N, CA, C, O and CB atoms as a CASP TS submission, in Angstrom:
PFRMAT TS
TARGET T0000
AUTHOR 0000-0000-0000
METHOD Language model
MODEL 1
PARENT N/A
ATOM      1  N   UNK     1     140.163  99.588 105.757  1.00  0.00           N
ATOM      2  CA  UNK     1     138.263  99.696 106.079  1.00  0.00           C
ATOM      3  C   UNK     1     137.467  99.882 105.536  1.00  0.00           C
ATOM      4  O   UNK     1     137.227  99.724 104.339  1.00  0.00           O
ATOM      5  CB  UNK     1     137.683 100.408 106.712  1.00  0.00           C
ATOM      6  N   UNK     2     136.645 100.438 106.734  1.00  0.00           N
ATOM      7  CA  UNK     2     135.846  99.029 107.244  1.00  0.00           C
ATOM      8  C   UNK     2     134.603 100.662 106.926  1.00  0.00           C
ATOM      9  O   UNK     2     134.733 101.885 106.976  1.00  0.00           O
ATOM     10  CB  UNK     2     136.288  97.863 109.485  1.00  0.00           C
ATOM     11  N   UNK     3     133.164  99.393 106.522  1.00  0.00           N
ATOM     12  CA  UNK     3     132.023 100.610 106.216  1.00  0.00           C
ATOM     13  C   UNK     3     130.625  99.653 107.212  1.00  0.00           C
ATOM     14  O   UNK     3     130.810  98.666 107.923  1.00  0.00           O
ATOM     15  CB  UNK     3     131.596 100.907 103.875  1.00  0.00           C
ATOM     16  N   UNK     4     128.972 100.530 106.868  1.00  0.00           N
ATOM     17  CA  UNK     4     128.454 100.150 107.018  1.00  0.00           C
ATOM     18  C   UNK     4     127.462  99.442 105.949  1.00  0.00           C
ATOM     19  O   UNK     4     127.004  99.959 104.930  1.00  0.00           O
ATOM     20  CB  UNK     4     128.396 100.726 107.688  1.00  0.00           C
ATOM     21  N   UNK     5     127.169  97.663 106.612  1.00  0.00           N
ATOM     22  CA  UNK     5     126.852  96.970 104.815  1.00  0.00           C
ATOM     23  C   UNK     5     125.287  97.981 105.404  1.00  0.00           C
ATOM     24  O   UNK     5     124.790  97.946 106.529  1.00  0.00           O
ATOM     25  CB  UNK     5     126.697  94.283 104.294  1.00  0.00           C
ATOM     26  N   UNK     6     124.727  98.973 103.955  1.00  0.00           N
ATOM     27  CA  UNK     6     123.355  99.397 103.615  1.00  0.00           C
ATOM     28  C   UNK     6     122.130  98.516 104.538  1.00  0.00           C
ATOM     29  O   UNK     6     121.445  99.488 104.856  1.00  0.00           O
ATOM     30  CB  UNK     6     123.184  99.134 101.915  1.00  0.00           C
ATOM     31  N   UNK     7     121.596  97.617 105.010  1.00  0.00           N
ATOM     32  CA  UNK     7     121.017  96.754 104.756  1.00  0.00           C
ATOM     33  C   UNK     7     120.345  96.570 106.982  1.00  0.00           C
ATOM     34  O   UNK     7     119.274  96.776 107.553  1.00  0.00           O
ATOM     35  CB  UNK     7     122.197  95.513 103.684  1.00  0.00           C
ATOM     36  N   UNK     8     122.110  95.976 107.564  1.00  0.00           N
ATOM     37  CA  UNK     8     121.738  95.632 108.412  1.00  0.00           C
ATOM     38  C   UNK     8     122.442  97.145 109.264  1.00  0.00           C
ATOM     39  O   UNK     8     121.546  97.724 109.878  1.00  0.00           O
ATOM     40  CB  UNK     8     122.063  94.086 108.620  1.00  0.00           C
ATOM     41  N   UNK     9     123.639  97.749 109.379  1.00  0.00           N
ATOM     42  CA  UNK     9     123.915  98.187 109.232  1.00  0.00           C
ATOM     43  C   UNK     9     125.697  98.433 110.571  1.00  0.00           C
ATOM     44  O   UNK     9     126.205  99.235 111.355  1.00  0.00           O
ATOM     45  CB  UNK     9     122.746  98.670 108.839  1.00  0.00           C
ATOM     46  N   UNK    10     125.933  96.839 109.856  1.00  0.00           N
ATOM     47  CA  UNK    10     126.804  96.119 110.874  1.00  0.00           C
ATOM     48  C   UNK    10     128.405  96.957 110.109  1.00  0.00           C
ATOM     49  O   UNK    10     128.443  97.467 108.989  1.00  0.00           O
ATOM     50  CB  UNK    10     126.610  93.919 110.770  1.00  0.00           C
ATOM     51  N   UNK    11     129.427  96.886 110.978  1.00  0.00           N
ATOM     52  CA  UNK    11     130.683  97.848 110.100  1.00  0.00           C
ATOM     53  C   UNK    11     130.908  96.304 109.883  1.00  0.00           C
ATOM     54  O   UNK    11     130.524  95.272 110.433  1.00  0.00           O
ATOM     55  CB  UNK    11     132.186  99.186 110.975  1.00  0.00           C
ATOM     56  N   UNK    12     131.723  96.645 108.808  1.00  0.00           N
ATOM     57  CA  UNK    12     132.468  95.143 108.228  1.00  0.00           C
ATOM     58  C   UNK    12     133.495  95.794 107.124  1.00  0.00           C
ATOM     59  O   UNK    12     133.666  96.917 106.651  1.00  0.00           O
ATOM     60  CB  UNK    12     131.149  93.807 107.314  1.00  0.00           C
ATOM     61  N   UNK    13     134.025  94.633 106.980  1.00  0.00           N
ATOM     62  CA  UNK    13     135.526  94.709 105.594  1.00  0.00           C
ATOM     63  C   UNK    13     134.929  95.311 104.573  1.00  0.00           C
ATOM     64  O   UNK    13     133.744  95.393 104.251  1.00  0.00           O
ATOM     65  CB  UNK    13     136.260  93.052 104.807  1.00  0.00           C
ATOM     66  N   UNK    14     135.950  95.738 104.089  1.00  0.00           N
ATOM     67  CA  UNK    14     134.957  96.375 102.378  1.00  0.00           C
ATOM     68  C   UNK    14     136.913  95.411 100.963  1.00  0.00           C
ATOM     69  O   UNK    14     136.897  94.695  99.962  1.00  0.00           O
ATOM     70  CB  UNK    14     134.821 100.028 102.340  1.00  0.00           C
ATOM     71  N   UNK    15     137.426  95.681 101.325  1.00  0.00           N
ATOM     72  CA  UNK    15     138.407  94.413 100.960  1.00  0.00           C
ATOM     73  C   UNK    15     138.401  93.292 101.386  1.00  0.00           C
ATOM     74  O   UNK    15     138.023  93.262 102.557  1.00  0.00           O
ATOM     75  CB  UNK    15     139.520  94.541 101.169  1.00  0.00           C
ATOM     76  N   UNK    16     138.683  92.199 100.913  1.00  0.00           N
ATOM     77  CA  UNK    16     138.086  90.693 100.517  1.00  0.00           C
ATOM     78  C   UNK    16     136.782  90.612 100.672  1.00  0.00           C
ATOM     79  O   UNK    16     136.454  89.437 100.505  1.00  0.00           O
ATOM     80  CB  UNK    16     138.606  89.528 101.325  1.00  0.00           C
ATOM     81  N   UNK    17     135.641  91.455 100.970  1.00  0.00           N
ATOM     82  CA  UNK    17     134.755  90.813 101.241  1.00  0.00           C
ATOM     83  C   UNK    17     134.461  90.297 100.271  1.00  0.00           C
ATOM     84  O   UNK    17     135.539  89.975  99.772  1.00  0.00           O
ATOM     85  CB  UNK    17     133.967  91.274 101.763  1.00  0.00           C
ATOM     86  N   UNK    18     133.430  89.879  99.420  1.00  0.00           N
ATOM     87  CA  UNK    18     132.524  88.648  98.773  1.00  0.00           C
ATOM     88  C   UNK    18     131.570  89.400  98.410  1.00  0.00           C
ATOM     89  O   UNK    18     131.213  89.896  97.341  1.00  0.00           O
ATOM     90  CB  UNK    18     131.980  87.374  99.682  1.00  0.00           C
ATOM     91  N   UNK    19     130.923  89.422 100.295  1.00  0.00           N
ATOM     92  CA  UNK    19     128.953  90.238  99.381  1.00  0.00           C
ATOM     93  C   UNK    19     128.928  92.189  99.891  1.00  0.00           C
ATOM     94  O   UNK    19     128.102  92.957 100.383  1.00  0.00           O
ATOM     95  CB  UNK    19     126.564  89.049 100.814  1.00  0.00           C
ATOM     96  N   UNK    20     130.800  92.298  99.251  1.00  0.00           N
ATOM     97  CA  UNK    20     130.288  94.360  99.996  1.00  0.00           C
ATOM     98  C   UNK    20     129.483  95.023  98.442  1.00  0.00           C
ATOM     99  O   UNK    20     129.642  94.565  97.311  1.00  0.00           O
ATOM    100  CB  UNK    20     132.588  95.986 100.490  1.00  0.00           C
ATOM    101  N   UNK    21     129.035  95.635  98.647  1.00  0.00           N
ATOM    102  CA  UNK    21     128.869  96.525 100.542  1.00  0.00           C
ATOM    103  C   UNK    21     128.168  95.323 101.666  1.00  0.00           C
ATOM    104  O   UNK    21     128.534  94.837 102.735  1.00  0.00           O
ATOM    105  CB  UNK    21     127.244  98.345 100.531  1.00  0.00           C
ATOM    106  N   UNK    22     127.706  95.261 101.320  1.00  0.00           N
ATOM    107  CA  UNK    22     127.106  94.090 102.233  1.00  0.00           C
ATOM    108  C   UNK    22     127.933  93.353 102.753  1.00  0.00           C
ATOM    109  O   UNK    22     129.049  93.023 102.351  1.00  0.00           O
ATOM    110  CB  UNK    22     126.280  93.202 101.648  1.00  0.00           C
ATOM    111  N   UNK    23     126.812  92.801 104.624  1.00  0.00           N
ATOM    112  CA  UNK    23     128.295  92.048 105.648  1.00  0.00           C
ATOM    113  C   UNK    23     127.834  89.679 105.286  1.00  0.00           C
ATOM    114  O   UNK    23     128.436  88.673 105.662  1.00  0.00           O
ATOM    115  CB  UNK    23     127.814  92.864 108.675  1.00  0.00           C
ATOM    116  N   UNK    24     126.304  89.916 104.277  1.00  0.00           N
ATOM    117  CA  UNK    24     126.657  88.533 103.928  1.00  0.00           C
ATOM    118  C   UNK    24     125.414  87.985 102.544  1.00  0.00           C
ATOM    119  O   UNK    24     124.676  88.436 101.668  1.00  0.00           O
ATOM    120  CB  UNK    24     126.526  87.506 105.592  1.00  0.00           C
ATOM    121  N   UNK    25     125.648  87.355 102.857  1.00  0.00           N
ATOM    122  CA  UNK    25     124.709  86.531 102.115  1.00  0.00           C
ATOM    123  C   UNK    25     122.982  86.834 102.028  1.00  0.00           C
ATOM    124  O   UNK    25     122.158  86.842 101.115  1.00  0.00           O
ATOM    125  CB  UNK    25     124.937  85.201 102.734  1.00  0.00           C
ATOM    126  N   UNK    26     122.954  87.011 103.115  1.00  0.00           N
ATOM    127  CA  UNK    26     121.202  87.035 103.532  1.00  0.00           C
ATOM    128  C   UNK    26     120.926  88.138 103.592  1.00  0.00           C
ATOM    129  O   UNK    26     119.812  88.396 103.137  1.00  0.00           O
ATOM    130  CB  UNK    26     120.623  86.459 104.858  1.00  0.00           C
ATOM    131  N   UNK    27     122.147  89.908 104.432  1.00  0.00           N
ATOM    132  CA  UNK    27     121.497  90.557 103.559  1.00  0.00           C
ATOM    133  C   UNK    27     121.777  91.933 101.749  1.00  0.00           C
ATOM    134  O   UNK    27     121.641  93.090 101.353  1.00  0.00           O
ATOM    135  CB  UNK    27     120.960  91.010 104.669  1.00  0.00           C
ATOM    136  N   UNK    28     122.217  90.562 101.371  1.00  0.00           N
ATOM    137  CA  UNK    28     122.838  91.306  99.917  1.00  0.00           C
ATOM    138  C   UNK    28     121.867  90.476  99.769  1.00  0.00           C
ATOM    139  O   UNK    28     121.346  90.951  98.760  1.00  0.00           O
ATOM    140  CB  UNK    28     124.485  91.300  99.050  1.00  0.00           C
ATOM    141  N   UNK    29     120.861  89.024 100.213  1.00  0.00           N
ATOM    142  CA  UNK    29     119.473  89.100  99.365  1.00  0.00           C
ATOM    143  C   UNK    29     118.483  89.548 100.257  1.00  0.00           C
ATOM    144  O   UNK    29     117.671  88.734  99.818  1.00  0.00           O
ATOM    145  CB  UNK    29     118.959  87.690  98.720  1.00  0.00           C
ATOM    146  N   UNK    30     117.868  90.110 101.093  1.00  0.00           N
ATOM    147  CA  UNK    30     117.021  90.667 101.429  1.00  0.00           C
ATOM    148  C   UNK    30     117.104  92.281 100.989  1.00  0.00           C
ATOM    149  O   UNK    30     116.267  93.172 101.126  1.00  0.00           O
ATOM    150  CB  UNK    30     116.954  90.312 102.680  1.00  0.00           C
ATOM    151  N   UNK    31     118.499  92.302 100.382  1.00  0.00           N
ATOM    152  CA  UNK    31     118.167  94.263  99.177  1.00  0.00           C
ATOM    153  C   UNK    31     117.865  93.842  97.837  1.00  0.00           C
ATOM    154  O   UNK    31     117.342  94.346  96.843  1.00  0.00           O
ATOM    155  CB  UNK    31     119.968  95.653  98.791  1.00  0.00           C
ATOM    156  N   UNK    32     118.509  92.456  98.240  1.00  0.00           N
ATOM    157  CA  UNK    32     117.200  91.671  96.158  1.00  0.00           C
ATOM    158  C   UNK    32     116.122  91.673  96.577  1.00  0.00           C
ATOM    159  O   UNK    32     115.473  91.933  95.563  1.00  0.00           O
ATOM    160  CB  UNK    32     117.229  89.596  95.243  1.00  0.00           C
ATOM    161  N   UNK    33     115.559  91.588  97.219  1.00  0.00           N
ATOM    162  CA  UNK    33     114.058  90.987  97.451  1.00  0.00           C
ATOM    163  C   UNK    33     113.316  92.358  97.895  1.00  0.00           C
ATOM    164  O   UNK    33     112.170  92.379  97.448  1.00  0.00           O
ATOM    165  CB  UNK    33     113.946  89.617  98.802  1.00  0.00           C
ATOM    166  N   UNK    34     113.492  92.960  98.290  1.00  0.00           N
ATOM    167  CA  UNK    34     113.433  94.692  98.268  1.00  0.00           C
ATOM    168  C   UNK    34     113.623  95.531  97.899  1.00  0.00           C
ATOM    169  O   UNK    34     113.274  96.447  98.644  1.00  0.00           O
ATOM    170  CB  UNK    34     113.657  95.239  98.675  1.00  0.00           C
ATOM    171  N   UNK    35     114.180  95.914  96.759  1.00  0.00           N
ATOM    172  CA  UNK    35     114.964  96.427  95.722  1.00  0.00           C
ATOM    173  C   UNK    35     113.581  94.829  93.946  1.00  0.00           C
ATOM    174  O   UNK    35     113.392  95.325  92.835  1.00  0.00           O
ATOM    175  CB  UNK    35     117.655  95.937  96.410  1.00  0.00           C
ATOM    176  N   UNK    36     113.222  93.895  94.117  1.00  0.00           N
ATOM    177  CA  UNK    36     112.701  92.949  93.345  1.00  0.00           C
ATOM    178  C   UNK    36     111.135  93.679  93.580  1.00  0.00           C
ATOM    179  O   UNK    36     110.125  93.419  92.926  1.00  0.00           O
ATOM    180  CB  UNK    36     113.053  91.241  93.864  1.00  0.00           C
ATOM    181  N   UNK    37     111.239  94.515  94.540  1.00  0.00           N
ATOM    182  CA  UNK    37     109.608  94.564  95.544  1.00  0.00           C
ATOM    183  C   UNK    37     109.723  95.987  95.201  1.00  0.00           C
ATOM    184  O   UNK    37     109.257  96.340  96.285  1.00  0.00           O
ATOM    185  CB  UNK    37     109.463  94.082  97.655  1.00  0.00           C
ATOM    186  N   UNK    38     109.953  97.113  94.600  1.00  0.00           N
ATOM    187  CA  UNK    38     110.056  97.811  94.454  1.00  0.00           C
ATOM    188  C   UNK    38     109.892  99.392  95.371  1.00  0.00           C
ATOM    189  O   UNK    38     109.616 100.558  95.086  1.00  0.00           O
ATOM    190  CB  UNK    38     109.697  97.393  93.714  1.00  0.00           C
ATOM    191  N   UNK    39     110.302  98.480  96.809  1.00  0.00           N
ATOM    192  CA  UNK    39     111.178  99.131  98.630  1.00  0.00           C
ATOM    193  C   UNK    39     111.790 100.616  98.225  1.00  0.00           C
ATOM    194  O   UNK    39     111.963 101.599  98.946  1.00  0.00           O
ATOM    195  CB  UNK    39     113.073  97.842  99.357  1.00  0.00           C
ATOM    196  N   UNK    40     112.143 100.365  96.354  1.00  0.00           N
ATOM    197  CA  UNK    40     113.081 101.419  96.784  1.00  0.00           C
ATOM    198  C   UNK    40     113.225 102.556  95.454  1.00  0.00           C
ATOM    199  O   UNK    40     114.136 103.004  94.758  1.00  0.00           O
ATOM    200  CB  UNK    40     114.639 100.639  97.213  1.00  0.00           C
ATOM    201  N   UNK    41     111.094 102.780  95.622  1.00  0.00           N
ATOM    202  CA  UNK    41     111.071 103.175  94.011  1.00  0.00           C
ATOM    203  C   UNK    41     110.657 105.113  94.704  1.00  0.00           C
ATOM    204  O   UNK    41     110.216 105.215  95.849  1.00  0.00           O
ATOM    205  CB  UNK    41     109.302 101.952  92.650  1.00  0.00           C
ATOM    206  N   UNK    42     110.813 106.005  94.106  1.00  0.00           N
ATOM    207  CA  UNK    42     110.743 107.412  94.613  1.00  0.00           C
ATOM    208  C   UNK    42     109.330 107.682  94.101  1.00  0.00           C
ATOM    209  O   UNK    42     109.133 107.643  92.887  1.00  0.00           O
ATOM    210  CB  UNK    42     111.965 108.504  94.031  1.00  0.00           C
ATOM    211  N   UNK    43     108.209 107.986  95.053  1.00  0.00           N
ATOM    212  CA  UNK    43     106.912 109.061  94.595  1.00  0.00           C
ATOM    213  C   UNK    43     107.212 110.058  94.108  1.00  0.00           C
ATOM    214  O   UNK    43     107.877 110.972  94.595  1.00  0.00           O
ATOM    215  CB  UNK    43     106.053 109.582  95.540  1.00  0.00           C
ATOM    216  N   UNK    44     106.321 109.893  92.180  1.00  0.00           N
ATOM    217  CA  UNK    44     105.761 110.312  92.084  1.00  0.00           C
ATOM    218  C   UNK    44     105.043 110.363  91.599  1.00  0.00           C
ATOM    219  O   UNK    44     104.213 109.500  91.886  1.00  0.00           O
ATOM    220  CB  UNK    44     105.946 110.641  92.133  1.00  0.00           C
ATOM    221  N   UNK    45     104.491 111.700  90.035  1.00  0.00           N
ATOM    222  CA  UNK    45     103.953 110.747  88.970  1.00  0.00           C
ATOM    223  C   UNK    45     104.123 109.891  88.176  1.00  0.00           C
ATOM    224  O   UNK    45     105.251 109.949  87.686  1.00  0.00           O
ATOM    225  CB  UNK    45     103.647 111.023  88.432  1.00  0.00           C
ATOM    226  N   UNK    46     102.896 108.291  87.430  1.00  0.00           N
ATOM    227  CA  UNK    46     103.252 108.121  86.572  1.00  0.00           C
ATOM    228  C   UNK    46     104.035 108.659  85.299  1.00  0.00           C
ATOM    229  O   UNK    46     103.809 109.848  85.072  1.00  0.00           O
ATOM    230  CB  UNK    46     102.634 107.860  86.584  1.00  0.00           C
ATOM    231  N   UNK    47     104.935 108.012  84.394  1.00  0.00           N
ATOM    232  CA  UNK    47     105.225 109.559  83.513  1.00  0.00           C
ATOM    233  C   UNK    47     103.981 108.579  81.800  1.00  0.00           C
ATOM    234  O   UNK    47     102.959 107.901  81.910  1.00  0.00           O
ATOM    235  CB  UNK    47     108.109 110.038  82.983  1.00  0.00           C
ATOM    236  N   UNK    48     104.273 108.736  81.313  1.00  0.00           N
ATOM    237  CA  UNK    48     103.177 108.983  80.416  1.00  0.00           C
ATOM    238  C   UNK    48     103.357 107.557  79.516  1.00  0.00           C
ATOM    239  O   UNK    48     104.533 107.299  79.774  1.00  0.00           O
ATOM    240  CB  UNK    48     103.332 110.563  79.508  1.00  0.00           C
ATOM    241  N   UNK    49     102.788 106.241  78.414  1.00  0.00           N
ATOM    242  CA  UNK    49     102.407 105.968  77.214  1.00  0.00           C
ATOM    243  C   UNK    49     103.008 106.316  76.414  1.00  0.00           C
ATOM    244  O   UNK    49     102.774 105.342  75.698  1.00  0.00           O
ATOM    245  CB  UNK    49     101.496 106.221  76.946  1.00  0.00           C
ATOM    246  N   UNK    50     104.351 107.549  75.180  1.00  0.00           N
ATOM    247  CA  UNK    50     104.279 107.898  74.470  1.00  0.00           C
ATOM    248  C   UNK    50     104.747 106.586  73.290  1.00  0.00           C
ATOM    249  O   UNK    50     105.131 105.454  73.581  1.00  0.00           O
ATOM    250  CB  UNK    50     104.768 109.049  74.745  1.00  0.00           C
ATOM    251  N   UNK    51     104.581 107.129  72.038  1.00  0.00           N
ATOM    252  CA  UNK    51     104.941 106.430  71.276  1.00  0.00           C
ATOM    253  C   UNK    51     106.323 106.731  70.830  1.00  0.00           C
ATOM    254  O   UNK    51     106.330 107.931  71.105  1.00  0.00           O
ATOM    255  CB  UNK    51     104.084 106.389  70.457  1.00  0.00           C
ATOM    256  N   UNK    52     107.243 106.543  70.444  1.00  0.00           N
ATOM    257  CA  UNK    52     108.393 106.404  69.704  1.00  0.00           C
ATOM    258  C   UNK    52     108.304 107.815  68.083  1.00  0.00           C
ATOM    259  O   UNK    52     107.973 107.588  66.919  1.00  0.00           O
ATOM    260  CB  UNK    52     108.354 104.437  69.221  1.00  0.00           C
ATOM    261  N   UNK    53     108.572 108.624  68.471  1.00  0.00           N
ATOM    262  CA  UNK    53     108.081 109.972  67.457  1.00  0.00           C
ATOM    263  C   UNK    53     108.271 109.051  66.411  1.00  0.00           C
ATOM    264  O   UNK    53     107.435 108.514  65.684  1.00  0.00           O
ATOM    265  CB  UNK    53     109.064 111.646  67.331  1.00  0.00           C
ATOM    266  N   UNK    54     109.868 108.920  66.455  1.00  0.00           N
ATOM    267  CA  UNK    54     110.870 108.410  64.861  1.00  0.00           C
ATOM    268  C   UNK    54     110.043 107.175  63.652  1.00  0.00           C
ATOM    269  O   UNK    54     110.523 106.884  62.557  1.00  0.00           O
ATOM    270  CB  UNK    54     112.674 107.315  65.575  1.00  0.00           C
ATOM    271  N   UNK    55     108.176 106.374  64.463  1.00  0.00           N
ATOM    272  CA  UNK    55     108.783 105.694  63.770  1.00  0.00           C
ATOM    273  C   UNK    55     107.418 106.118  62.993  1.00  0.00           C
ATOM    274  O   UNK    55     106.724 107.104  63.240  1.00  0.00           O
ATOM    275  CB  UNK    55     109.387 104.252  64.187  1.00  0.00           C
ATOM    276  N   UNK    56     107.136 104.812  61.670  1.00  0.00           N
ATOM    277  CA  UNK    56     106.757 104.583  60.906  1.00  0.00           C
ATOM    278  C   UNK    56     104.569 104.513  61.184  1.00  0.00           C
ATOM    279  O   UNK    56     103.836 104.213  60.242  1.00  0.00           O
ATOM    280  CB  UNK    56     107.792 103.457  60.598  1.00  0.00           C
TER
END
């Protein structure tokens, strides 16, 4: 079965691919960097910081 690399869109074999679902270590690394930079965050209001109500 072939799938598209989520980073570059290249078709790549899924089975036996050590970088799956990515096509290469480079695409896997680019995705990790984007995740760390919070490029995948969902827009919205920030949650309020509340202290746990069960604390003494």
